[in-house]
N, C-alpha and C positions, 0 to 999 in steps of 0.2 A: 518837357514833353515835346516831341517833334510833331509838326503838323504836315499834312500832305497837301501839296499844291501842284497844279498842272501848268506846264510851260509849253508854249508853242515851239515846235522844233521844225526847222527847215531841213529837208533831206534832198540833196542834189545828186544826180547821176554823173559820175565822172567817167573817164575812158575805161577804167578797169575795176571800179568800185563805187561805193556811195560815200558821201560826206554829209555830216549833220552839224548844225549849229543852232543856237538859240539867241534871238535878238536881245532878250532880256538879261543874258549872262555873257557879256563880251569876253572873248578869249577861250571859251569852253567849246571844244570841237571834238569830233570823233569820226572814224572811218570804219567801213566794213565791206565785205564782199557782197552782202545781200542787204536788203532793206531791214530784215529782221535783225541781222547782226549789227548794223549801224545803230538801230534803235536801242539794243541791249548795251552796246558800247557807250552810247551817249548817256543813257541813264546812269551807268557806272561813272562816267566822267563828271556828270552833274553832282552825284553823291560825293565824289572825291573833292570836287571844287568847294561844295558847301561845307564839308567837314573842315577844310582848310580855313574857310572864312570863320567858322565857329571857333576854331582854335585861336585865330588871330583876333577874336572879339569883334569881327566885322558883321554887318547886317547881311542877311541872305536877300538877294534881289527879289522884288515882288514880280510875279508874272503879270505883265500888262499888255503884251502883244496879242492882238486878235487875229484870227485866221479865218479867211472866207474864200469863196470861189465865185468867179463871175463867168457866166456863160456868154459866149459870143459866136456868131456864125463864122466859120472858117472857110 
């Protein structure tokens, strides 16, 4: 049975699109023209990556990265 886990995803604005990666899953990246598209593409990339790990008998990385925000005067 598969369990659901939440992973921190970093989304960065590039010149013409957005890029996403997860510190807990090295090498897994995605791009998209909008934030919504890159989120969808990254979810699909994670699912694909995890399926490959399962097939190879490797462990799925645990989500350990915490995300927060800090307010500072600008």
